[in-house]
PAMIDO-426681 format. One record per residue (C-alpha): residue in three letters; x, z, y. Coordinates in steps of 0.05 Angstrom, whole numbers, plus 5000, padded with zeros to 4 digits. Each point is the difference from the previous one (the first is absolute). Layout:
// PAMIDO-426681
<rec residuo="ALA" X="X" Z="Z" Y="Y"/>
...
***
This chain:
// PAMIDO-426681
<rec residuo="MET" X="5170" Z="4717" Y="4679"/>
<rec residuo="THR" X="4926" Z="5014" Y="4995"/>
<rec residuo="ALA" X="4981" Z="5032" Y="4934"/>
<rec residuo="ILE" X="4930" Z="4984" Y="4970"/>
<rec residuo="ALA" X="4970" Z="5061" Y="4971"/>
<rec residuo="ASN" X="4959" Z="4996" Y="4938"/>
<rec residuo="ARG" X="4928" Z="5015" Y="5016"/>
<rec residuo="PRO" X="4952" Z="5033" Y="4951"/>
<rec residuo="LEU" X="4954" Z="4952" Y="4965"/>
<rec residuo="ALA" X="4927" Z="5000" Y="5019"/>
<rec residuo="SER" X="4957" Z="5045" Y="4961"/>
<rec residuo="ASN" X="4970" Z="4940" Y="4961"/>
<rec residuo="ALA" X="5068" Z="4981" Y="4978"/>
<rec residuo="SER" X="5007" Z="5063" Y="4959"/>
<rec residuo="SER" X="4929" Z="4998" Y="4974"/>
<rec residuo="PRO" X="4986" Z="4990" Y="4926"/>
<rec residuo="SER" X="4988" Z="4928" Y="5016"/>
<rec residuo="GLY" X="5076" Z="4989" Y="4994"/>
<rec residuo="PRO" X="5058" Z="4986" Y="5045"/>
<rec residuo="SER" X="4969" Z="4936" Y="5029"/>
<rec residuo="GLY" X="4945" Z="5040" Y="5034"/>
<rec residuo="ALA" X="4950" Z="4947" Y="4975"/>
<rec residuo="THR" X="4930" Z="5024" Y="4982"/>
<rec residuo="PRO" X="4988" Z="4992" Y="4925"/>
<rec residuo="ARG" X="4954" Z="4941" Y="4990"/>
<rec residuo="LYS" X="4940" Z="5005" Y="4952"/>
<rec residuo="PRO" X="5013" Z="4954" Y="4942"/>
<rec residuo="ALA" X="4953" Z="4939" Y="4997"/>
<rec residuo="LYS" X="4943" Z="5013" Y="4952"/>
<rec residuo="LYS" X="5010" Z="4953" Y="4940"/>
<rec residuo="LYS" X="4941" Z="4964" Y="4975"/>
<rec residuo="GLY" X="4982" Z="5015" Y="4929"/>
<rec residuo="VAL" X="4988" Z="4953" Y="4943"/>
<rec residuo="LEU" X="4923" Z="5004" Y="5005"/>
<rec residuo="HIS" X="5004" Z="4970" Y="5072"/>
<rec residuo="TYR" X="5039" Z="4939" Y="4975"/>
<rec residuo="ILE" X="4950" Z="4996" Y="4942"/>
<rec residuo="GLY" X="4943" Z="5001" Y="5046"/>
<rec residuo="VAL" X="5033" Z="4944" Y="5046"/>
<rec residuo="GLY" X="5012" Z="4958" Y="4938"/>
<rec residuo="LEU" X="4931" Z="5008" Y="4975"/>
<rec residuo="SER" X="4971" Z="4984" Y="5068"/>
<rec residuo="PHE" X="5040" Z="4935" Y="5007"/>
<rec residuo="GLY" X="4985" Z="4981" Y="4927"/>
<rec residuo="LEU" X="4926" Z="5010" Y="5010"/>
<rec residuo="LEU" X="5003" Z="4961" Y="5066"/>
<rec residuo="SER" X="5034" Z="4945" Y="4964"/>
<rec residuo="LEU" X="4951" Z="5000" Y="4943"/>
<rec residuo="VAL" X="4942" Z="4997" Y="5048"/>
<rec residuo="LEU" X="5030" Z="4944" Y="5043"/>
<rec residuo="LEU" X="5015" Z="4959" Y="4936"/>
<rec residuo="LEU" X="4928" Z="5009" Y="4974"/>
<rec residuo="ALA" X="4975" Z="4980" Y="5071"/>
<rec residuo="VAL" X="5041" Z="4936" Y="4995"/>
<rec residuo="LEU" X="4978" Z="4985" Y="4929"/>
<rec residuo="VAL" X="4928" Z="5015" Y="5008"/>
<rec residuo="VAL" X="4986" Z="4980" Y="5070"/>
<rec residuo="ALA" X="5054" Z="4960" Y="5035"/>
<rec residuo="LEU" X="5018" Z="4951" Y="4947"/>
<rec residuo="PRO" X="4928" Z="4982" Y="4980"/>
<rec residuo="MET" X="4983" Z="4988" Y="5073"/>
<rec residuo="LEU" X="5060" Z="4956" Y="5013"/>
<rec residuo="THR" X="4989" Z="4959" Y="4939"/>
<rec residuo="LYS" X="4923" Z="5000" Y="5002"/>
<rec residuo="SER" X="4999" Z="5030" Y="4934"/>
<rec residuo="THR" X="4942" Z="5047" Y="4974"/>
<rec residuo="PRO" X="5010" Z="5070" Y="4968"/>
<rec residuo="TYR" X="4953" Z="5015" Y="4941"/>
<rec residuo="THR" X="4994" Z="5061" Y="4957"/>
<rec residuo="VAL" X="5000" Z="4997" Y="4925"/>
<rec residuo="LEU" X="4940" Z="5040" Y="4977"/>
<rec residuo="THR" X="5004" Z="4992" Y="4926"/>
<rec residuo="SER" X="5052" Z="5006" Y="4943"/>
<rec residuo="SER" X="4993" Z="4925" Y="4981"/>
<rec residuo="MET" X="5070" Z="4981" Y="5026"/>
<rec residuo="ASN" X="5036" Z="5061" Y="4969"/>
<rec residuo="PRO" X="5059" Z="5013" Y="4997"/>
<rec residuo="SER" X="5020" Z="4950" Y="5054"/>
<rec residuo="TYR" X="4948" Z="5023" Y="5054"/>
<rec residuo="PRO" X="4965" Z="5065" Y="4978"/>
<rec residuo="ALA" X="4937" Z="5022" Y="5037"/>
<rec residuo="GLY" X="5014" Z="5023" Y="5071"/>
<rec residuo="THR" X="5056" Z="4947" Y="5011"/>
<rec residuo="LEU" X="4997" Z="4963" Y="5066"/>
<rec residuo="VAL" X="5012" Z="4926" Y="4989"/>
<rec residuo="ILE" X="5021" Z="4955" Y="5058"/>
<rec residuo="VAL" X="4969" Z="4931" Y="4989"/>
<rec residuo="LYS" X="5033" Z="4940" Y="5034"/>
<rec residuo="PRO" X="4961" Z="4938" Y="5013"/>
<rec residuo="THR" X="5030" Z="4946" Y="4955"/>
<rec residuo="ASP" X="4982" Z="4929" Y="4990"/>
<rec residuo="THR" X="4967" Z="4995" Y="4931"/>
<rec residuo="GLN" X="5045" Z="4942" Y="4982"/>
<rec residuo="GLN" X="5057" Z="5048" Y="5003"/>
<rec residuo="ILE" X="4970" Z="5050" Y="4952"/>
<rec residuo="ARG" X="5035" Z="5006" Y="4934"/>
<rec residuo="ILE" X="4986" Z="5031" Y="4930"/>
<rec residuo="GLY" X="5020" Z="5075" Y="5006"/>
<rec residuo="ASP" X="4981" Z="5007" Y="5071"/>
<rec residuo="VAL" X="4954" Z="5056" Y="5016"/>
<rec residuo="ILE" X="4943" Z="4976" Y="5048"/>
<rec residuo="THR" X="4943" Z="5032" Y="5035"/>
<rec residuo="TYR" X="4935" Z="4961" Y="4997"/>
<rec residuo="GLN" X="4927" Z="5011" Y="5021"/>
<rec residuo="ILE" X="4953" Z="5013" Y="4942"/>
<rec residuo="THR" X="4949" Z="4958" Y="5033"/>
<rec residuo="SER" X="5024" Z="4948" Y="5055"/>
<rec residuo="ASN" X="4991" Z="5029" Y="5073"/>
<rec residuo="GLU" X="4984" Z="5070" Y="4973"/>
<rec residuo="PRO" X="5045" Z="5057" Y="5016"/>
<rec residuo="ALA" X="5009" Z="5028" Y="4929"/>
<rec residuo="VAL" X="5066" Z="4977" Y="4973"/>
<rec residuo="ILE" X="5039" Z="5006" Y="4933"/>
<rec residuo="THR" X="5077" Z="5002" Y="4995"/>
<rec residuo="HIS" X="5023" Z="4971" Y="4934"/>
<rec residuo="ARG" X="5057" Z="4959" Y="4969"/>
<rec residuo="VAL" X="4995" Z="4924" Y="4993"/>
<rec residuo="ILE" X="5010" Z="4986" Y="4926"/>
<rec residuo="GLN" X="4978" Z="4923" Y="5000"/>
<rec residuo="ILE" X="4993" Z="4946" Y="5052"/>
<rec residuo="VAL" X="4945" Z="4949" Y="4985"/>
<rec residuo="GLU" X="5020" Z="4932" Y="5028"/>
<rec residuo="PRO" X="4947" Z="4951" Y="5025"/>
<rec residuo="THR" X="4984" Z="4946" Y="4948"/>
<rec residuo="LYS" X="4962" Z="4954" Y="5045"/>
<rec residuo="ALA" X="4993" Z="4980" Y="5071"/>
<rec residuo="GLY" X="4963" Z="5050" Y="5041"/>
<rec residuo="ASP" X="5019" Z="5058" Y="4956"/>
<rec residuo="GLU" X="5041" Z="5060" Y="5029"/>
<rec residuo="VAL" X="5054" Z="5041" Y="4965"/>
<rec residuo="ALA" X="4970" Z="5066" Y="4973"/>
<rec residuo="PHE" X="5033" Z="5065" Y="4975"/>
<rec residuo="ILE" X="4992" Z="5044" Y="4940"/>
<rec residuo="THR" X="5017" Z="5072" Y="5016"/>
<rec residuo="LYS" X="5006" Z="5065" Y="4959"/>
<rec residuo="GLY" X="5014" Z="5071" Y="5016"/>
<rec residuo="ASP" X="5062" Z="5023" Y="4968"/>
<rec residuo="ALA" X="4963" Z="5057" Y="4964"/>
<rec residuo="ASN" X="4941" Z="4956" Y="4984"/>
<rec residuo="SER" X="4991" Z="4965" Y="4932"/>
<rec residuo="LEU" X="4954" Z="4944" Y="5025"/>
<rec residuo="PRO" X="5012" Z="4950" Y="5056"/>
<rec residuo="ASP" X="4955" Z="4993" Y="5063"/>
<rec residuo="PRO" X="4953" Z="4945" Y="5016"/>
<rec residuo="VAL" X="5033" Z="4938" Y="5028"/>
<rec residuo="VAL" X="5024" Z="5011" Y="5073"/>
<rec residuo="LYS" X="4991" Z="4943" Y="5051"/>
<rec residuo="PRO" X="5048" Z="4987" Y="5056"/>
<rec residuo="VAL" X="4945" Z="5019" Y="5051"/>
<rec residuo="GLN" X="4999" Z="5070" Y="4970"/>
<rec residuo="VAL" X="5075" Z="5015" Y="5006"/>
<rec residuo="ARG" X="5019" Z="5045" Y="5058"/>
<rec residuo="GLY" X="5075" Z="4995" Y="4984"/>
<rec residuo="VAL" X="5056" Z="5024" Y="4958"/>
<rec residuo="VAL" X="5025" Z="5073" Y="4996"/>
<rec residuo="TRP" X="5065" Z="5004" Y="5042"/>
<rec residuo="TYR" X="5018" Z="5071" Y="4988"/>
<rec residuo="ALA" X="4966" Z="5067" Y="4982"/>
<rec residuo="VAL" X="5004" Z="5073" Y="5023"/>
<rec residuo="PRO" X="4982" Z="5050" Y="4947"/>
<rec residuo="LEU" X="4945" Z="5055" Y="5016"/>
<rec residuo="ILE" X="4993" Z="4977" Y="5075"/>
<rec residuo="GLY" X="4936" Z="4962" Y="4982"/>
<rec residuo="TRP" X="4958" Z="5061" Y="5000"/>
<rec residuo="ILE" X="5021" Z="5015" Y="5071"/>
<rec residuo="ASN" X="4987" Z="4927" Y="5017"/>
<rec residuo="ASN" X="4927" Z="5010" Y="4978"/>
<rec residuo="VAL" X="4992" Z="5062" Y="5041"/>
<rec residuo="ILE" X="5026" Z="4969" Y="5066"/>
<rec residuo="ASN" X="4972" Z="4931" Y="4991"/>
<rec residuo="GLY" X="4962" Z="4964" Y="5053"/>
<rec residuo="GLY" X="4990" Z="5029" Y="5067"/>
<rec residuo="THR" X="5030" Z="5065" Y="4979"/>
<rec residuo="ARG" X="5068" Z="4965" Y="4993"/>
<rec residuo="ASN" X="4997" Z="4968" Y="5070"/>
<rec residuo="VAL" X="4994" Z="5070" Y="5026"/>
<rec residuo="LEU" X="5050" Z="5036" Y="4956"/>
<rec residuo="VAL" X="5057" Z="4948" Y="4998"/>
<rec residuo="PRO" X="5014" Z="5003" Y="5073"/>
<rec residuo="ILE" X="4998" Z="5076" Y="5000"/>
<rec residuo="ILE" X="5046" Z="5006" Y="4941"/>
<rec residuo="ALA" X="5049" Z="4947" Y="5027"/>
<rec residuo="GLY" X="4999" Z="5036" Y="5067"/>
<rec residuo="GLY" X="5012" Z="5066" Y="4967"/>
<rec residuo="LEU" X="5058" Z="4973" Y="4959"/>
<rec residuo="PHE" X="5034" Z="4968" Y="5063"/>
<rec residuo="LEU" X="4993" Z="5068" Y="5035"/>
<rec residuo="TYR" X="5028" Z="5038" Y="4944"/>
<rec residuo="ALA" X="5056" Z="4951" Y="4994"/>
<rec residuo="GLY" X="5014" Z="5006" Y="5073"/>
<rec residuo="PHE" X="5000" Z="5076" Y="4998"/>
<rec residuo="MET" X="5047" Z="4998" Y="4943"/>
<rec residuo="GLY" X="5046" Z="4953" Y="5034"/>
<rec residuo="ALA" X="4999" Z="5042" Y="5065"/>
<rec residuo="SER" X="5012" Z="5063" Y="4963"/>
<rec residuo="THR" X="5062" Z="4967" Y="4968"/>
<rec residuo="VAL" X="5028" Z="4976" Y="5068"/>
<rec residuo="ILE" X="4987" Z="5068" Y="5031"/>
<rec residuo="GLU" X="5033" Z="5036" Y="4944"/>
<rec residuo="ARG" X="5062" Z="4956" Y="5002"/>
<rec residuo="ARG" X="5006" Z="5009" Y="5076"/>
<rec residuo="ARG" X="4992" Z="5074" Y="4993"/>
<rec residuo="LYS" X="5055" Z="5003" Y="4946"/>
<rec residuo="ALA" X="5044" Z="4957" Y="5045"/>
<rec residuo="ALA" X="4988" Z="5045" Y="5061"/>
<rec residuo="ALA" X="5016" Z="5061" Y="4957"/>
<rec residuo="GLU" X="5063" Z="4968" Y="4975"/>
<rec residuo="ALA" X="5023" Z="4980" Y="5069"/>
<rec residuo="ALA" X="4983" Z="5073" Y="5025"/>
<rec residuo="GLN" X="5039" Z="5028" Y="4941"/>
<rec residuo="ALA" X="5062" Z="4956" Y="5015"/>
<rec residuo="GLU" X="4998" Z="5020" Y="5074"/>
<rec residuo="GLN" X="4994" Z="5072" Y="4981"/>
<rec residuo="ASP" X="5058" Z="4992" Y="4952"/>
<rec residuo="ALA" X="5043" Z="4971" Y="5055"/>
<rec residuo="ALA" X="4983" Z="5052" Y="5049"/>
<rec residuo="ASP" X="5019" Z="5054" Y="4948"/>
<rec residuo="ALA" X="5065" Z="4967" Y="4987"/>
<rec residuo="GLU" X="5014" Z="4996" Y="5075"/>
<rec residuo="LEU" X="4985" Z="5074" Y="5007"/>
<rec residuo="ARG" X="5045" Z="5019" Y="4941"/>
<rec residuo="ASP" X="5056" Z="4961" Y="5033"/>
<rec residuo="LEU" X="4990" Z="5038" Y="5064"/>
<rec residuo="ILE" X="5001" Z="5065" Y="4966"/>
<rec residuo="ASP" X="5062" Z="4982" Y="4959"/>
<rec residuo="ALA" X="5035" Z="4980" Y="5065"/>
<rec residuo="SER" X="4982" Z="5065" Y="5037"/>
<rec residuo="ARG" X="5033" Z="5040" Y="4941"/>
<rec residuo="VAL" X="5067" Z="4962" Y="5009"/>
***
């Protein structure tokens, strides 16, 4: 019968790394709380900017509404100065008491006022038109009678404080800045998405490598145990 002599283990088997002979693995560096706070803030900021872009640019364009900036305190506290109001074109026959409308001070002139309808003057004879009495919420006296031709629409919704920005980037400046900002947001969103995918794949690869290494270590331990029998 042939005897199988026990052979000495390789030098790495008796090394401080342990009986398995496996090289100690450097533990994965854990990401701190600040990292996750930063990621959360980034996504929160991106979501906020995207929401503002929808409210200030996309929805008005799709509905043919017009953004106006409240410049005075006449509509306090509902619409303080600096509020951006989105005014949607509305049939004057649909306007009711309590609606906030934007109207031209003089017909076909750009200057406008945004005040609340407090009274509707119905026509009393053929050929007359309906008219509106408006007043600022913070004003004590009503405005002059508003004719339908002056009405630009009814306030649909409002965004606080954004009106000042709307004034700065109005007109041609908006036509340049909006595509740049939108493109930057999409690039940023794409970068964040790609980073997330890469990180997940890297983590999956690391876990697979870890599982493979663990299996190899287990097999090596079995061989060592068998050689000692």
